[in-house]
C-alpha positions as CSV (number, residue, x, y, z in Angstrom):
1,X,66.4,-197.6,-45.6
2,X,66.5,-194.1,-47.0
3,X,67.0,-192.5,-43.6
4,X,70.0,-194.7,-43.0
5,X,71.6,-193.8,-46.4
6,X,71.0,-190.1,-45.7
7,X,72.6,-190.3,-42.3
8,X,75.6,-192.1,-43.6
9,X,76.1,-189.6,-46.4
10,X,75.8,-186.7,-44.0
11,X,78.1,-188.3,-41.5
12,X,81.1,-188.3,-44.0
13,X,83.7,-185.6,-43.0
14,X,84.3,-182.7,-45.3
15,X,87.9,-182.7,-46.6
16,X,89.6,-179.3,-47.1
17,X,92.2,-180.5,-49.6
18,X,90.5,-181.4,-52.9
19,X,93.6,-183.1,-54.4
20,X,93.9,-185.4,-51.3
21,X,90.2,-186.2,-51.4
22,X,90.5,-187.0,-55.1
23,X,93.6,-189.1,-54.6
24,X,91.6,-191.0,-51.9
25,X,88.8,-191.7,-54.3
26,X,91.2,-193.3,-56.8
27,X,91.6,-197.0,-57.0
28,X,94.9,-198.9,-56.8
29,X,95.4,-199.1,-60.6
30,X,95.0,-195.4,-61.0
31,X,97.3,-194.6,-58.1
32,X,100.0,-196.9,-59.6
33,X,99.6,-195.2,-63.0
34,X,99.9,-191.8,-61.4
35,X,103.1,-192.8,-59.5
36,X,104.7,-194.2,-62.6
37,X,104.0,-191.1,-64.6
38,X,105.5,-188.9,-61.8
39,X,108.6,-191.0,-61.7
40,X,109.0,-190.9,-65.5
41,X,108.7,-187.1,-65.4
42,X,111.3,-186.9,-62.7
43,X,113.7,-189.1,-64.7
44,X,113.3,-187.0,-67.8
45,X,113.9,-183.8,-65.7
46,X,117.1,-185.4,-64.2
47,X,118.3,-186.4,-67.7
48,X,117.9,-182.9,-69.0
49,X,119.7,-181.5,-65.9
50,X,122.7,-183.8,-66.2
51,X,122.9,-183.5,-70.0
52,X,123.0,-179.7,-69.6
53,X,125.8,-179.9,-67.1
54,X,127.9,-182.4,-69.0
55,X,131.0,-180.5,-70.2
56,X,132.1,-180.2,-73.8
57,X,135.4,-182.1,-73.9
58,X,138.4,-180.8,-75.9
59,X,141.9,-182.2,-76.5
60,X,144.5,-180.8,-74.1
61,X,147.5,-182.7,-75.4
62,X,147.9,-185.5,-77.9
63,X,150.6,-188.0,-78.7
64,X,152.3,-187.7,-75.4
65,X,154.8,-190.1,-74.0
66,X,154.1,-192.2,-70.9
67,X,156.3,-190.1,-68.7
68,X,154.8,-186.8,-69.8
69,X,151.3,-188.2,-69.7
70,X,151.7,-189.4,-66.1
71,X,153.1,-186.0,-65.0
72,X,150.3,-184.1,-66.6
73,X,147.6,-186.4,-65.1
74,X,149.1,-186.0,-61.7
75,X,149.2,-182.2,-62.1
76,X,145.6,-182.1,-63.3
77,X,144.5,-184.1,-60.2
78,X,146.2,-181.5,-58.0
79,X,144.6,-178.7,-59.9
80,X,141.1,-180.3,-59.5
81,X,140.6,-180.2,-63.3
82,X,138.4,-183.0,-64.6
83,X,139.9,-185.0,-67.4
84,X,139.5,-188.1,-69.4
85,X,141.4,-190.1,-71.9
86,X,140.4,-190.4,-75.6
87,X,139.7,-193.8,-77.2
88,X,143.0,-195.6,-77.3
89,X,144.6,-193.3,-74.8
90,X,146.2,-191.1,-77.4
91,X,145.0,-187.8,-76.0
92,X,144.1,-186.2,-72.7
93,X,140.8,-184.3,-72.8
94,X,139.5,-181.5,-70.5
95,X,136.4,-179.3,-70.6
96,X,136.4,-176.8,-73.4
97,X,136.3,-173.8,-71.2
98,X,139.5,-174.8,-69.3
99,X,141.7,-175.8,-72.2
100,X,143.7,-172.6,-72.5
101,X,143.9,-171.9,-68.8
102,X,145.1,-175.4,-68.1
103,X,147.8,-175.2,-70.9
104,X,149.2,-172.0,-69.5
105,X,149.3,-173.3,-66.0
106,X,151.0,-176.5,-67.1
107,X,153.5,-174.5,-69.3
108,X,154.5,-172.4,-66.2
109,X,155.5,-175.7,-64.6
110,X,157.5,-176.9,-67.6
111,X,155.0,-179.5,-68.8
112,X,155.0,-181.3,-71.1
113,X,158.7,-181.7,-71.2
114,X,158.6,-184.1,-74.1
115,X,160.5,-187.3,-74.6
116,X,163.5,-185.2,-75.8
117,X,165.5,-183.5,-73.2
118,X,167.5,-180.4,-73.9
119,X,169.7,-178.1,-71.9
120,X,167.6,-178.8,-68.8
121,X,170.1,-181.7,-68.3
122,X,172.6,-179.1,-67.3
123,X,170.4,-178.0,-64.4
124,X,170.8,-181.4,-62.7
125,X,174.6,-181.3,-62.5
126,X,175.6,-182.9,-59.3
127,X,178.7,-182.3,-57.3
128,X,181.7,-184.4,-58.3
129,X,181.0,-184.7,-62.0
130,X,184.0,-185.3,-64.1
131,X,184.9,-183.3,-67.2
132,X,183.9,-186.1,-69.4
133,X,180.4,-186.3,-67.8
134,X,180.0,-182.5,-68.2
135,X,180.9,-182.7,-71.9
136,X,178.6,-185.6,-72.4
137,X,175.7,-183.7,-70.7
138,X,176.4,-180.7,-72.9
139,X,176.4,-182.8,-76.0
140,X,173.1,-184.6,-75.1
141,X,171.5,-181.2,-74.3
142,X,172.6,-179.7,-77.6
143,X,171.3,-182.8,-79.5
144,X,168.0,-182.5,-77.7
145,X,167.7,-178.8,-78.5
146,X,168.4,-179.4,-82.2
147,X,165.9,-182.2,-82.2
148,X,163.2,-180.0,-80.8
149,X,164.0,-177.3,-83.4
150,X,163.8,-179.8,-86.3
151,X,160.6,-181.4,-85.0
152,X,158.9,-177.9,-85.1
153,X,158.9,-178.2,-88.9
154,X,155.4,-179.0,-90.3
155,X,156.6,-182.0,-92.4
156,X,158.8,-183.6,-89.7
157,X,157.1,-186.1,-87.4
158,X,160.2,-187.1,-85.4
159,X,163.9,-186.5,-85.6
160,X,167.1,-187.7,-84.0
161,X,170.4,-185.8,-84.1
162,X,173.8,-187.3,-83.5
163,X,176.8,-185.0,-82.9
164,X,180.4,-186.1,-83.1
165,X,182.3,-183.4,-81.1
166,X,186.0,-184.3,-80.9
167,X,188.1,-183.2,-77.9
168,X,189.9,-180.1,-78.9
169,X,193.5,-180.2,-77.7
170,X,196.1,-177.4,-78.2
171,X,198.9,-180.0,-78.5
172,X,197.5,-181.4,-81.7
173,X,198.8,-179.9,-84.9
174,X,195.7,-180.8,-86.9
175,X,192.4,-180.5,-85.0
176,X,189.6,-182.9,-86.0
177,X,186.5,-181.0,-87.1
178,X,183.0,-181.8,-85.7
179,X,180.3,-183.6,-87.7
180,X,176.6,-184.4,-87.4
181,X,174.0,-186.8,-88.6
182,X,170.2,-186.2,-88.7
183,X,167.6,-188.9,-89.0
184,X,164.1,-187.6,-90.0
185,X,160.7,-189.3,-89.9
186,X,158.2,-187.5,-92.0
187,X,154.5,-187.4,-91.7
188,X,152.7,-189.7,-94.2
189,X,152.4,-188.0,-97.6
190,X,154.8,-185.2,-96.7
191,X,158.2,-184.5,-98.4
192,X,161.1,-182.1,-98.0
193,X,162.4,-180.0,-100.9
194,X,166.0,-179.2,-101.5
195,X,165.7,-175.8,-99.8
196,X,164.2,-177.3,-96.6
197,X,167.0,-179.9,-96.4
198,X,169.6,-177.2,-96.9
199,X,167.9,-175.2,-94.1
200,X,168.2,-178.2,-91.7
201,X,171.8,-178.7,-92.7
202,X,172.7,-175.0,-92.0
203,X,170.7,-175.0,-88.8
204,X,172.8,-177.9,-87.4
205,X,176.0,-176.5,-88.8
206,X,175.4,-173.0,-87.3
207,X,174.6,-174.5,-83.9
208,X,178.0,-176.2,-83.5
209,X,181.2,-174.2,-83.6
210,X,183.6,-174.8,-86.5
211,X,181.3,-177.3,-88.2
212,X,181.2,-177.3,-91.9
213,X,177.8,-177.7,-93.6
214,X,179.4,-180.4,-95.8
215,X,180.0,-182.5,-92.6
216,X,176.2,-182.7,-91.9
217,X,174.3,-185.7,-93.3
218,X,170.5,-185.8,-93.4
219,X,168.8,-189.2,-93.9
220,X,165.1,-190.1,-93.9
221,X,163.5,-193.1,-92.3
222,X,163.9,-195.1,-95.5
223,X,167.7,-194.7,-95.4
224,X,167.8,-192.3,-98.4
225,X,170.4,-189.5,-98.2
226,X,168.7,-186.2,-98.5
227,X,171.7,-183.9,-98.2
228,X,174.5,-183.6,-100.8
229,X,177.7,-185.6,-100.3
230,X,180.9,-183.8,-99.6
231,X,182.2,-183.9,-103.2
232,X,178.9,-182.6,-104.6
233,X,179.4,-184.4,-107.9
234,X,177.4,-187.6,-107.5
235,X,174.6,-186.1,-105.4
236,X,171.4,-188.0,-105.6
237,X,169.5,-184.8,-106.2
238,X,171.7,-183.6,-109.1
239,X,169.3,-185.1,-111.6
240,X,166.3,-183.6,-109.8
241,X,168.0,-180.2,-110.0
242,X,168.6,-180.6,-113.7
243,X,165.0,-181.6,-114.2
244,X,163.7,-178.6,-112.2
245,X,165.9,-176.3,-114.2
246,X,164.5,-177.7,-117.5
247,X,161.0,-177.4,-116.2
248,X,161.5,-173.8,-115.2
249,X,163.0,-173.0,-118.6
250,X,160.1,-174.6,-120.4
251,X,157.6,-172.8,-118.2
252,X,159.3,-169.5,-118.9
253,X,159.0,-169.9,-122.6
254,X,155.4,-171.2,-122.3
255,X,154.5,-168.1,-120.3
256,X,156.1,-165.9,-122.9
257,X,154.0,-167.5,-125.7
258,X,150.8,-167.1,-123.7
259,X,151.5,-163.5,-122.9
260,X,152.1,-162.8,-126.5
261,X,149.0,-164.6,-128.0
262,X,146.3,-164.1,-125.4
263,X,145.8,-160.4,-126.2
264,X,145.1,-161.5,-129.8
265,X,142.8,-164.5,-129.3
266,X,141.6,-163.9,-125.8
267,X,142.4,-165.6,-122.5
268,X,141.7,-169.3,-122.4
269,X,141.8,-169.6,-126.2
270,X,145.4,-170.6,-126.5
271,X,147.4,-173.6,-125.2
272,X,151.1,-173.9,-125.5
273,X,153.8,-176.3,-124.5
274,X,157.6,-175.9,-124.9
275,X,160.1,-178.8,-124.8
276,X,163.7,-177.9,-124.2
277,X,166.6,-180.2,-124.9
278,X,169.4,-179.0,-122.6
279,X,173.0,-180.2,-122.6
280,X,174.3,-180.4,-119.0
281,X,177.6,-181.9,-119.9
282,X,180.8,-180.0,-119.0
283,X,183.5,-180.2,-121.7
284,X,187.0,-178.7,-121.7
285,X,189.1,-178.7,-125.0
286,X,192.7,-177.8,-125.4
287,X,194.2,-177.4,-129.0
288,X,197.8,-176.6,-130.1
289,X,198.5,-175.5,-133.7
290,X,201.8,-175.1,-135.5
291,X,202.3,-173.1,-138.7
292,X,205.0,-174.4,-140.9
293,X,207.8,-172.0,-142.1
294,X,207.6,-173.0,-145.7
295,X,207.2,-171.2,-149.0
296,X,207.5,-167.5,-149.1
297,X,206.5,-167.0,-145.5
298,X,209.2,-165.2,-143.5
299,X,211.0,-167.1,-140.8
300,X,212.6,-165.8,-137.7
301,X,215.9,-167.2,-136.5
302,X,215.9,-167.8,-132.8
303,X,219.6,-169.0,-132.5
304,X,222.5,-170.0,-134.8
305,X,225.6,-172.0,-133.9
306,X,228.5,-172.7,-136.3
307,X,231.4,-174.9,-135.5
308,X,234.5,-175.0,-137.7
309,X,237.4,-177.3,-137.1
310,X,240.6,-177.7,-139.2
311,X,244.1,-179.2,-138.9
312,X,247.1,-178.4,-141.2
313,X,248.8,-181.1,-143.1
314,X,252.0,-182.6,-141.6
315,X,255.4,-181.2,-143.0
316,X,257.2,-183.5,-145.3
317,X,260.9,-183.4,-145.6
318,X,262.0,-181.4,-148.8
319,X,265.1,-179.9,-150.2
320,X,268.7,-181.1,-150.3
321,X,269.6,-183.0,-147.3
322,X,272.1,-181.1,-145.2
323,X,272.4,-178.5,-142.5
324,X,270.7,-175.8,-144.3
325,X,267.5,-177.7,-144.9
326,X,267.2,-178.8,-141.3
327,X,266.9,-175.2,-139.9
328,X,263.7,-174.3,-137.8
329,X,261.1,-172.2,-139.5
330,X,261.3,-168.4,-139.2
331,X,259.1,-166.4,-136.9
332,X,255.6,-165.5,-138.3
333,X,255.2,-162.0,-139.5
334,X,251.4,-161.8,-139.5
335,X,249.9,-158.6,-137.9
336,X,248.0,-159.0,-134.7
337,X,244.8,-157.4,-135.9
338,X,245.0,-158.6,-139.4
339,X,242.7,-161.0,-141.0
340,X,243.5,-164.5,-140.4
341,X,244.3,-166.7,-143.2
342,X,241.7,-169.2,-144.1
343,X,242.1,-172.6,-142.7
344,X,243.7,-175.0,-145.1
345,X,245.1,-172.2,-147.3
346,X,248.8,-171.9,-147.3
347,X,250.4,-168.6,-146.7
348,X,252.3,-166.9,-149.5
349,X,255.7,-168.3,-149.7
350,X,254.8,-171.3,-147.7
351,X,255.3,-174.7,-149.2
352,X,252.7,-176.4,-146.9
353,X,249.8,-178.3,-148.4
354,X,246.2,-177.8,-147.2
355,X,245.1,-179.9,-144.1
356,X,241.7,-181.5,-143.0
357,X,238.7,-179.2,-142.1
358,X,235.2,-179.8,-140.5
359,X,232.3,-177.3,-140.3
360,X,229.0,-177.7,-138.3
361,X,226.2,-175.1,-138.5
362,X,223.0,-175.3,-136.3
363,X,220.2,-172.7,-136.9
364,X,217.0,-172.6,-134.7
365,X,214.0,-170.8,-136.1
366,X,210.9,-169.5,-134.2
367,X,207.9,-171.8,-134.7
368,X,204.3,-170.4,-134.5
369,X,202.4,-172.1,-131.7
370,X,198.7,-171.5,-130.7
371,X,197.3,-173.0,-127.5
372,X,193.5,-172.7,-127.1
373,X,191.5,-173.9,-124.1
374,X,187.6,-173.9,-124.4
375,X,185.4,-174.8,-121.4
376,X,181.8,-175.1,-122.3
377,X,179.2,-174.1,-119.7
378,X,176.6,-176.5,-118.3
379,X,172.9,-176.1,-119.2
380,X,173.2,-175.1,-122.8
381,X,170.1,-175.2,-124.9
382,X,170.5,-177.7,-127.7
383,X,167.1,-177.6,-129.2
384,X,163.7,-176.0,-128.6
385,X,160.3,-177.3,-129.7
386,X,157.1,-175.3,-129.3
387,X,153.6,-176.6,-129.9
388,X,150.7,-174.1,-129.8
389,X,147.0,-174.7,-130.3
390,X,144.7,-171.7,-130.9
391,X,140.9,-172.0,-130.6
392,X,138.6,-171.0,-133.4
393,X,137.4,-167.4,-133.6
394,X,134.0,-166.8,-132.0
395,X,131.5,-164.4,-133.5
396,X,127.8,-163.7,-133.4
397,X,125.4,-164.5,-136.2
398,X,122.3,-162.6,-137.3
399,X,120.2,-164.1,-134.5
400,X,122.8,-163.2,-131.9
401,X,124.0,-166.7,-131.3
402,X,127.7,-167.4,-131.0
403,X,129.3,-169.3,-133.9
404,X,132.9,-170.4,-134.4
405,X,135.0,-170.0,-137.5
406,X,138.7,-170.9,-138.3
407,X,141.3,-168.2,-138.2
408,X,142.6,-167.0,-141.6
409,X,145.9,-168.5,-142.8
410,X,147.5,-165.1,-142.9
411,X,146.9,-164.5,-139.3
412,X,148.1,-168.0,-138.4
413,X,151.4,-167.2,-140.1
414,X,151.7,-163.9,-138.2
415,X,151.1,-165.7,-134.9
416,X,153.7,-168.4,-135.9
417,X,156.2,-165.7,-136.5
418,X,155.5,-164.1,-133.2
419,X,156.0,-167.4,-131.4
420,X,159.4,-167.9,-133.2
421,X,160.6,-164.5,-132.1
422,X,159.3,-165.0,-128.6
423,X,161.3,-168.2,-128.0
424,X,164.4,-167.1,-129.9
425,X,164.0,-169.5,-132.8
426,X,167.3,-170.8,-134.2
427,X,167.1,-172.9,-137.3
428,X,170.7,-173.9,-137.1
429,X,170.3,-175.8,-133.9
430,X,167.1,-177.5,-135.2
431,X,164.3,-175.5,-133.4
432,X,160.8,-176.2,-134.4
433,X,157.5,-174.3,-134.0
434,X,154.1,-175.8,-134.8
435,X,150.9,-173.7,-134.4
436,X,147.6,-175.3,-135.1
437,X,144.1,-173.7,-135.2
438,X,141.4,-176.1,-134.0
439,X,138.1,-175.8,-132.1
440,X,138.3,-176.4,-128.4
441,X,136.0,-179.1,-126.8
442,X,134.1,-177.1,-124.3
443,X,133.2,-179.2,-121.3
444,X,129.9,-178.1,-119.8
445,X,130.3,-178.3,-116.1
446,X,126.9,-179.1,-114.5
447,X,126.5,-178.2,-110.9
448,X,125.6,-181.2,-108.8
449,X,122.1,-181.5,-107.7
450,X,121.4,-180.1,-104.3
451,X,120.8,-182.8,-101.8
452,X,117.5,-182.8,-100.0
453,X,117.6,-180.9,-96.8
454,X,117.3,-184.1,-94.7
455,X,120.5,-185.4,-96.4
456,X,122.7,-182.3,-96.0
457,X,125.5,-182.7,-93.5
458,X,124.6,-179.6,-91.5
459,X,121.0,-180.6,-91.1
460,X,122.0,-184.2,-90.3
461,X,124.3,-182.9,-87.6
462,X,121.7,-180.5,-86.3
463,X,119.1,-183.3,-86.2
464,X,121.6,-185.5,-84.3
465,X,122.2,-182.8,-81.7
466,X,118.5,-182.2,-81.3
467,X,117.4,-185.8,-81.3
468,X,117.9,-186.5,-77.7
469,X,116.4,-183.3,-76.3
470,X,113.4,-183.5,-78.6
471,X,112.9,-187.2,-77.9
472,X,113.0,-186.6,-74.2
473,X,110.6,-183.7,-74.5
474,X,108.2,-185.8,-76.6
475,X,108.4,-188.7,-74.1
476,X,107.7,-186.3,-71.2
477,X,104.6,-184.9,-73.1
478,X,103.3,-188.5,-73.6
479,X,103.8,-189.3,-70.0
480,X,102.2,-186.1,-68.9
481,X,99.2,-186.2,-71.2
482,X,98.6,-190.0,-71.0
483,X,99.3,-190.8,-67.3
484,X,99.5,-187.7,-65.1
485,X,96.9,-185.4,-66.6
486,X,94.0,-187.9,-66.5
487,X,94.8,-188.7,-62.8
488,X,95.0,-185.0,-61.9
489,X,91.7,-184.4,-63.7
490,X,90.1,-187.2,-61.7
491,X,91.6,-185.9,-58.5
492,X,90.1,-182.4,-59.2
493,X,86.6,-183.8,-59.8
494,X,84.0,-182.4,-57.2
495,X,82.9,-184.7,-54.3
496,X,79.4,-186.2,-54.4
497,X,76.6,-184.1,-52.8
498,X,74.6,-185.6,-49.9
499,X,71.7,-187.7,-51.1
500,X,68.4,-186.6,-49.4
501,X,65.9,-188.5,-51.5
502,X,67.2,-191.9,-52.3
503,X,63.8,-193.7,-52.0
504,X,63.0,-193.4,-55.7
505,X,66.5,-194.5,-56.6
506,X,66.4,-197.3,-54.1
507,X,63.0,-198.3,-55.5
508,X,64.5,-198.3,-58.9
509,X,67.4,-200.4,-57.7
510,X,65.4,-202.8,-55.4
511,X,62.3,-203.2,-57.4
512,X,63.4,-204.5,-60.8
513,X,60.3,-204.8,-62.9
514,X,59.9,-207.6,-65.2
515,X,59.5,-205.6,-68.4
516,X,58.8,-208.5,-70.7
517,X,55.7,-209.4,-68.7
518,X,54.2,-205.9,-68.4
519,X,51.7,-204.6,-70.9
520,X,52.7,-201.9,-73.3
521,X,51.8,-198.5,-71.9
522,X,50.1,-196.0,-74.0
523,X,51.7,-192.8,-75.0
524,X,49.7,-190.5,-72.6
525,X,49.5,-192.9,-69.7
526,X,51.8,-192.1,-66.8
527,X,52.9,-195.3,-65.2
528,X,55.0,-195.8,-62.0
529,X,57.9,-197.1,-64.2
530,X,57.9,-193.8,-66.2
531,X,58.0,-191.8,-63.0
532,X,60.9,-193.9,-61.6
533,X,62.9,-193.5,-64.8
534,X,62.3,-189.8,-64.8
535,X,63.4,-189.5,-61.2
536,X,66.6,-191.5,-62.0
537,X,67.3,-189.2,-64.9
538,X,66.8,-186.1,-62.8
539,X,69.1,-187.5,-60.1
540,X,71.8,-188.4,-62.7
541,X,71.7,-184.8,-63.9
542,X,71.7,-183.2,-60.5
543,X,74.1,-185.5,-58.7
544,X,76.3,-187.4,-61.2
545,X,78.8,-188.4,-58.5
546,X,76.2,-190.4,-56.6
547,X,75.1,-192.1,-59.8
548,X,78.7,-193.0,-60.5
549,X,79.1,-194.5,-57.1
550,X,76.0,-196.6,-57.6
551,X,77.2,-197.8,-61.0
552,X,80.6,-198.5,-59.4
553,X,78.9,-200.6,-56.8
554,X,77.1,-202.5,-59.5
555,X,80.3,-203.2,-61.3
556,X,82.1,-204.3,-58.1
557,X,79.2,-206.5,-57.1
558,X,78.4,-204.6,-53.9
559,X,74.8,-204.9,-52.7
560,X,72.7,-201.8,-52.9
561,X,71.6,-200.1,-49.7
């Protein structure tokens, strides 16, 4: 039996590849375990490879129209640039290293054109266009260019421009002037101030010949008129402008008070507020005064007219009737340049009686007249009220600790006088100044506690970015150490040596003594069982592979040879 075992062991071929020989010695379970471990390592390596090659996507264009989006996607396909759509299709994304190059190449081809078309409409003029179509294309192009310019403002999300360009004709005596309307859609939370609205108005007016800025209307998406109406009187922003003027005036006086008191009490130890009551009404007064010419005051005669009218009395017959008394009167002998006789006074020697007389006299005197026109300006200060609070004076005690104490009343009066002079105090118009000394409530600002490092945003983001690589690395180590490494170690174990003396071992295997029935040996007595056990121990030390195969046979139930 031993000779046959030795022959079989010596007859086994010697394999040159130790790993192949070790793999051949493995059972099916160990081979499956090794194969699964190798596949897991290959999958981890491929995951690392593809994750490393996955590009970092960046937004190329966002908020594109369907027309521009389709043109850009078609051009990206021709340029062999990978792209993908963001969630919702609101943006086109490309690899981060190709964003700028792709934008420049698309811009050279005029993309994106945008949903608003400008003067590029004039490039597609076809033969046979009428004059009306040419004017319409020019108007549409001008509206598109103005829309693009207005949309470039940071607060404007979208805009529409409507131009009314009348046909200019030299036969018309009065030419109709052009006008424009602008509809703005602002970004959420954004507003336009008066200066920005005026800039939009002048931008449109300067782009159209002979357009008056008053003919441009700017409306927001809520229907509110942002520009001033043509008359400029009932402008919706007039009250806003008045309020801004009042605020600027109050801030000016407040700044003056702070500049005057801060050098005395220190920065941050004085608070001031000024309230200005401003009269924005426009008044025009006209008065006419007359000074009577009475008493001893001299009077000046402007004109005088005197009318005197008189008729002599009719002649009555007198004397002795006869021829002598019926003679005509004699010729007058009055000198040419002599004084005329008064009316109604009979001449000497005349027997005529006085006649009827009438006298009218009109005298016009110069009357004093004063006409005064007073036009009061808008924005007159009616009343000023100033409220000032000064903090207590801070000093150090004997121990060096800061203590606060009120300011002396004399110094309070001095500071009150300074405030009055600073704002131009006028008691006649009812100005008031109130200066109070009180301790300020100092709010101790405590810095927020630092978050633990595992809750900090940077560390959380770093952990998220490293979670996948580290997880895959840990999984690879587990597979390598738990599945692949034991199999490789088993494959590298040395092959069993040829067994030359198997008789003692076979004897031990075949002759199983019945130990319960044997007598107890003494300590110095050498029995056959002791020798066999010693031989088995020596064989296990010298050739463990053979012992392992024998034990394997026992476990598998194979008969011993």
